[in-house]
N, C-alpha and C positions, 0 to 999 in steps of 0.2 A: 708099348710106350706111345704116348700121344703128344705131339708137338702142336701147340695152339699159337697161331701168329696174330698179334694185334694188327688191326686193320683200320686205317684212317679214312673216313669218308669225305674229306675236305677237298676233293678234286672235282667239284662241280659248282657253278655259280649259284648263289642264293641272294635274295633281296637284301638281307642284312649286310652281307659282305660287300655287295655293290654299294650300299649306302656308306659303310665305314671306310672302304678302301678304294672304291672306284668300280666302274662297270666291268664285269667279267672276272673279278678277283677270285683266285683259287690258291691252293697251296703252291701251284706251279709259279705263281707270280713272284714269290720270294725266292724260289729255287733258281729261276732263270736269271735274276739280277744279282745273285751272290757273286762276290769277287774274292780272289785269293788275298789273304791278309798277312801271309808270311811266305818265305821261299819254300816251295814244295807243297804248298797248301792246295789240295785238290778241290778247287771250286771254279766254276759252278759244276754241280753234279748234273750229268746228262743221262736221261733214261734211254735205254737201248730198245729191246724188242717191242715194248708196249708204247713207247713214245710218250708225249705229253697228253695223256688220255683224259677223257671226261667220263666219270663214273655213271653218267646217264646212259652210256652205251652198253647194251647187254653183251656185245661181242667182247668188249674189254673185260667185263666181269668173268666171262667164261674163260678167256685167255689167261687171266690171273690164276684161276683154279687149276688149269692144266699145268702151269709152271709149278704151282704149289704141290699138287699131287705127285708130279714127277720127282720132286725133291724130297718127298716124304712128309710134308706138312699134313697133319690130320684135320685141322679145322682153322677157320678164321674167327677171331674175337673182334666183332665190330664195335668200335667206340660209339656209345649211345649218349645223347645229350638231352637231359630232362632238367629244366631250370626251375621247376615248380609251377603250380597252377596250370599245368598242361602245356607249358611252353617247351617246344622242341626245336632243334636245329639240325641240319645235315642228315635228316632221316631218310631222304629219298633213296640212296643206293640200297640200304638194307630193306626198306619197304618193297623195292622192286624185286629183290632176291626172295623175300617172303611171299609176295603175292604171285609171282611167276612160277615158283617152285624150281627156279634155275638160278645159279648152277646147283646141281645135285651134289652138294659138298657140305660137310658138317659145319655148324656155326654155333657161336654163343655170343653173349653181349657183355660189354663192360661199360658201366656208368661212369662217365667222366664228370664227376660231381664237383665242379669248381667254376667260379666266375671266369668270364673271358676278360682279360686285361689287354689293353691296346698294345703295350710293349711286348707282350708275349707272342703277338702275331706279326709284328712288323718292326723293323729296326730303323725306320726313317725319322729319327729324332722325334718320335711320337710321344705326346704327353701320356703319363701313366694314368690313364682313365679307365674306368670300368665300362666295357661295352654292353655286357649283360650280366646281371648278378645271378648267383646260385641261391635260390630260396628253398626253405624247408617249412612249408606252411602248416604241417601237422598230419594227423592220422588220416584224414580224408584224402589228402594229396598222396599219401603213401599208397592208399588203396587204389586211387585212380592211376597212379604210376604202374602198379601191378597189372591192372586190367588193360592198360594200353599195350602191354607186352605179352598178354596171355596167349594170343595166337602164335607168337614165336615160340613160347615155352612148350606148346602142344605140338609143334611141328616135328616130324620124324627126324629131321636133320639136326635138331638142337642137341648139343653136347650134354650128356648126363654123367654124373659121378654118383655111385651108389643109388642109381635110379632117380637122381635128383638133378633138375636143370642147373647147370653151373652159371653163376652170375658174379661178375667181377665188379667191385667197387673201388674206383681209382684212389680216392682219398677217404678211407673209412673213418678216420678220426675227425673229419669235418661233420659227420652226421651228429645232429643234436642228441639223438638217442639211438645208437646203432642197434641195441637189443630190441627196442620197440619196432624199429623198421623190419628187422629180420623175423620177429615174432608175427607181425601182421602178414608179411609175405608168406611165411610158412603156413599159417592158418588158412589164408586164401588159396594157396596152392593145393592143400589137402581138400578144401571145399570144392575146387574145380577139377578134381580127378587126378592131380599130381600127388598121389597118396603118400609119397615119402618126403614131401616138402621140397625146399630149395637147398642148393649147395652154394654157400657164399664164400667167395675168395676175396680177401682184402689185399690190395696192392700197396707196395711201398717201394720208394726209391732209396731207402736207407736201411742198412742192417739193424740200426738201433730202433727202427719202427716195428720190428717183428713182434716183440713181446707184448706191446700195447694192443696190437691187432688181435693176437690170440686171447688176451684178457677180455676183449669185447665180445668174444664168443663166435668168431668166424670159424668156418669149417677148415679153411686153409689160408695160407699166406703166399702170395707171389712176390718175391723179392727181386728187384731189378739192379740195385746198387749203383746206378749212375750217380746218385747223390753222394755216395761214399768217396767218389773221386774228388769232391770238393769239401767234404766234411770229416773224413776219417783222418785222425791226427797222425797216425803212424804212416799212412800212405802219403799225406801231405809233406811230412818230414823228409820223405825220400824224393819228393818232387818240389823242393823248396825254390829252385830257380824258376820253373814255370809259374809257380804261385807268386813269386816276387814280381815277375814281369807282368802278370795279370793285375796285381794289386797296385803296383807303383807306376807302371809304364802304360797302363790301359791297353794291354795286349790280350788276345784270346788266351784262355787257359789251355795250353797245348800239352797234353799228356800222351805218352806213348801207349798205344793200344796194347803192346806186349806187356807193359807194366799193369795196365788196367785189368786185363783178364786174370791176373794173379789174385785180385781181390774180388772178382765176380763170382768165384766159387769158394764157399766156406763150409766148415764142418756142420753147421746147423742145417744145411741143405739136405743132409742125409735123413733128417727127421721126416716122418711119413707125411705130415701135413704141411710141409714147406715145398712149394712148387718153384723151382729155380728158373732162371732165365738165360736164354742165349741172346747175346748182343753182338751183332755182326760189325757194327760201326756206329759212330756218333759224331756229329758236327752241327752244333746249334747256331753257328754264325749266320746262316741265311736269315734267321729271325732276330738274332740278338747282337750281331756284329762282334765287336771287341769284348763284349761281356760274355760271350759264349764259351762253352767247353768243347774242345776238339780232341777226340781220341785219334791221334795222328798215326799214320802208317799202318792202318789196318790192312791186312792182306788175307786172301783165302787160306793160306797156310797157317797163319796165326789163328784164324777163325776155326780151323780144324782142331788146333790144339785146345782152344776154348771149348769146343763141342765135346771133346773127349773128357775133359774135366767135369763138365756138367752131366754127361751121361753116367759117369761113375757114381754120382750122387743119387741116382734114381734106380740103378740096376737091381738093388736088393729090396726095393719097396714092393708092396702088393701091386699087381698089374693095374688095378683100378686107380692107384695113386701114382703111377709112373707118368706124371704130367709135367711138361716143360713148356713155358711160355717163350715165344720168340718176340723180342722187342727190336724191330717190328717188321711187318711185311712191307709197308709203304710210307714210312714217315720221312719223306724226301726233304722237307723243310728242316728236319733235325739231323739230316745226313745219316739216317737210321733206317735201313731198308734191306730187303733181300732181293727185290726185283732187279732184273738185269740193268746194268749201266754201261756207259760207253767205255769205261776203263777196264772192267773185269768181265763184262758179259754175264754169263751164267755160272761163273767159277764158284761163287759162294753157294749157290744152289747145288752145284755138283759136289762140293765138299760135304754139305749136309747129307745129301743122298748116300754118298760113300760111307759116311760114319753110321748112318742108320742101318744100312745093309750089314756092316760089320757087327753092330750091336745085336742085330736079330739072328745072327748065325748061331 
């Protein structure tokens, strides 16, 4: 069984963020200034063992992998930003990992193919403007995109499924022609010695998005279901009071984590090409304040229950397809992380390790 944890590289300053938000802005900026918005709201989140790190520090990157390995994480999936015409952002941490050969820890890439909107990064009454658009200039750009990552695909650490480098696309339905994209990359992969081609995983936050991604021809679908907490009609009917407070009283949408994990695992996850997700926690309010979703009262014990449900969905799959994504390793601005914090320390990591050990017996 392989657990692949999504990894956010937003923890180092870049010129664009300095321009948009002020000198030295990183994900920690929003994390530090977050405030409790209701009684018992655990904000701000405070990192423990690793502190408010900068991903330009090789020691931090090594320390992260030690924690991940000890907990049973198989690989990191680094979010990758390609906005078209060669424009990239936040590429430094992964480039350092690639060029240095360290940490010696498996990895893959996920293309976060969406425009950056101001309100999605900062909650300070920001106008809803586009910071940088996501462009799809055509076939030549698709080829250039592939070759910009070829060194990574050829690296011995790169995660493969059926001998194919695994590549996640965050919003597959935004691609103007997903089949063209995948055909071009598969042909180039074979040409460059990756004789089996690529293994494409379409990501979705909604159960309702699975069928469309399969129709597009993706090899697998990673379903996260955070979106179901806000769109699943049956789930919302059971949480009518939080929904009403959210809509009518401008309160954060506070959902019990214990309730949420009941919809995070579904029968379709037993299908061989559905890769389910582990979601340890979620609190988007550092970025979106009262508009945010909060999975309230997540605990290590409840996370352990969630782990067991997800593990059941993969135990009878072929070993090559026993893949689970962890959402996420370090999305601190979304209150969605496995890294140690001041409240629980390494308790979430310990629960993960214990459940993996039990699964492997």
